[in-house]
N, C-alpha and C positions, 0 to 999 in steps of 0.2 A: 455311258455314264463313266465319267474319270474315275480311276481305282484310286484308292489309300494309298498314300505311302505307307511303308515299313516304319518311318518314323512316327508316320499319325496313328497307326495302327496301335504300336507300343506306348504312343501317349494314352489312347482311347483305354487301352489295357491297366495301365498304371489307374486310370480314373475310377475304373468300374470294379478293382479288386480290392476287396477288404482287407485282405492280407497285405496288400503293397501300401495301404493307407493308414496301417496300422501306428498305433502310438500307443507308448508307454503309459498307463494313468499312476498317477502317484499323489498320494494326498494324504493328511494328517487324520488320526481317525481316536476319537476320545472312548476312553473305556476307565472302569474302576477296577481297584482290586483292593477288596475290604473296605476300608473308608478312604482310601486315597484315590484321588483323581489323576488319572494318568491321559499321557498322549502319545500314540504310538505313530506309525508311518507304514502306510500298506501302498504297494508297489506290485504292476501286475501289465502284461502286454493283453491291450483288449482283443487281439487278433486270435488269440488262443480262446477257444470255446467250450464254456464247462469245467466241471472239477480238473485239478490238474497237482502234480507234485507240488509241493509247499516247504516253505524254508522259514524257519524263523531266528531274527538276528537279534542277539542280546549285546549291548552295547557296552564299549569300554567306559572308565571310571568316570569321565566326564558328562556321562549321561548321553540320551540318543542327540546326534548332532549331522552334520552334512554328512561326515564321513560313513555313517551307518545308512543313510540317505543313497549316498552314492554306491554303495554294495548294493543297497537294495534293487537299485536301477540296473547294474547290472546283472543281476542275477535274472531280473524280469526280464530283461533283454535276452537271456537263455531259454525264457519257457515258463519259468519259476512264479508261481503265486508266493510273496513275501510279504511277512509281517516284520516290523523290526519294534520289539517291545519298549517300554519306559518301566525302568524299576524305580526311579528317583519319584517322579509325579511329575504332573504338569509344571513346566515353566522352571523346574529345578536342574540347572546344567550347571553343576560346580567347577570350577577353575581349580589349578593346584594352588595353595595347597588343601585347599577344602575338599577337591575330590576325593583326595586320599582319605579324609575322615570319613566322606560318606558311603565310599567302596568298602571301608572298614567295617563300619556298622553293619553293612549287610554281611559281612564275613564273619560278625561274632553273631549275629542273628539268623543262622541259617533255615532257622525255620521260616522266619518272615521272607528270607531271600528266596526260599523254593516255592511259598507261596506267589510272591510277584511274579517268578519266572512260570509258574502253570497257570496263572491267571492268563498270563499275555500268550500262552501257550493256547489256551481255549479260546481267544479271541482269533485267531489263527484259525484254528480249527471249525469255528462257526462262518467263517468267509466263506460265500457262495461257489468262490472259483477254486477252493481247497480241496482236494483228494484226502480224505481223513486217515487213510491207509497209507500214506503216501509225504509225509512229513518230517524233514529233518531240522535240526538246531546248529546255527553258528555262533561262534563268539570271538570276541577279540580283547584280549587282557582278564580285564575284569570279566567280561562277557565269556571268555574261554572259560574261566572257573565256573560262570555261571550254567555254560550247557552242559556241565561235567554233573554239577549241583542235579541239576535238571533231570540227568540221567539217572543220578542216584537216589533221586525220589521216587523211581519205579515210573517216570511218563512215560506214554506209549508212544514212543517213536521209532524211525527206521534208522536212524544214524545221528551222531553229533560229529561236529569236527570244531576242535580248541585251538584257534591260531593265537600262539604264544601267551596262553592262558596260564596260571597259577596253577599247580596240578594237586596243592594240599587241601587236606580237609580233615575236620575234628574228630568225623566218623569215618575211618576205611573201610569199614564193615559194610557199609551202605553199600561198595560195589556190588555186592550179590543182588542188589534190586535193578543192576544194570540190564534191560533186554533187548538194548539196539546194538548196532555196530558204533565202533569209537574211531576217530582219526585225531591224534595231538599232531600237531605243525608246532613244531619248537625250535627256538634258536638256538645253537649248540652253545651260545658263549652267554648266553641270558643269565646276568648277574642276579635278578630279582627270582628266577628260577632255579635255584641252584641245584647238581647234581646231586646231594642227599633227598631231595624232594621230588627230583625225576625217579631216582631210587626206590622211595617209598611209594609213589604212585605206581609203579610197574609189579612191585612186590604185591602190592594190594589186591589191583587188578587180576597178577596170578594166582592169589591164594583163594582168590572168589571165581576162579575157574572162567574168568573173564576173557576172550580176546581182543585184541584191539591192534593198531597200527600208531606208529611212533616212528617219525619223521623228522631229523634234526638239520637244521642247515648251517654248514660251517661257517664262522665269522660272524654270523646273526644274533642280534642281542634282543634286549625287549622290543615290541614295538614295530617290529621290522617290517611290516604291511604298512605304517602309518608314516605321511611324511611330515603331518606335524610334529612327530618326534624329533625331526632335524636330522642332521648327518654327523654327529659326532658319537660314534662309537663307545668313546670312553665314559661319555654320562651314562652309560648301562641301556640307555633306550635311545633307538635313532632307524631310520628306515634304511631298508638294503632292497634296492630295486629287484634283485636277482631272486631272493629269499620270496619276494611279495608275488612277483610272478610265477615263480615254480610252486609254490602254497597254493595258488588260486587254482592252477592245472591238477594238483594232486585232489583238491577238492572236487574239481570237476570229475575226474575220473571216480572217486568214491562215489558221489550220485550216479554216474553212469551206472554202476554196478547196482546200486539201492533201486533206482527208478529207472534203470534202462536208457536207451540213447534215441527215445522217440520224440522228442520233443521239438 
């Protein structure tokens, strides 16, 4: 009998190995928050079996877009189960200046904001791929504010990561409710989150006896992870490739400490 060549053996191995044939499953997921119909986004690697560490994504001010779906895919490729929630509701994806009004309404009504955040978290918690003891949340801009509000609400999380998020809150005393690890990834020259707001956040956390990590990227302004923000920092919001890459690696290291490196 003629022996199979190494290349043929490798081909047969590839065809028979589930892990090598794995694909990222990504799909819309409908749910309700109170009386509001919402549409989130679920992504995971179908080669990873059973419950696994999971990540909730809170979107920026234009709602759940391809940007959050891209980040969900990146996290799924790392082995996480990911759900990007929907604060605004199905089909509500405002563009500036309407997005400023929509995000402003959520910030004005923190009770409703927290309700939408926690309802999205419950959707993730109930997914069969979720290890309920290993959940973190990340958010961008408006979503960065969101994950901090989620933590301040007392949500059961392992950790939260805010990317260029607003740090202000009308109830700084609620920092006492935070029970998870907190990582802030901030643009050092962000005009929309000025030094006074940064200082108030740090003081509030320290007064509540809460530890946190704060990383500021020199030269970075608001929205430094988002290419759709453009490349002109004089406008106050702009993409910066170096800060984007470094902040993603900072998040990965944070998750490694929370969940281990066994994904």
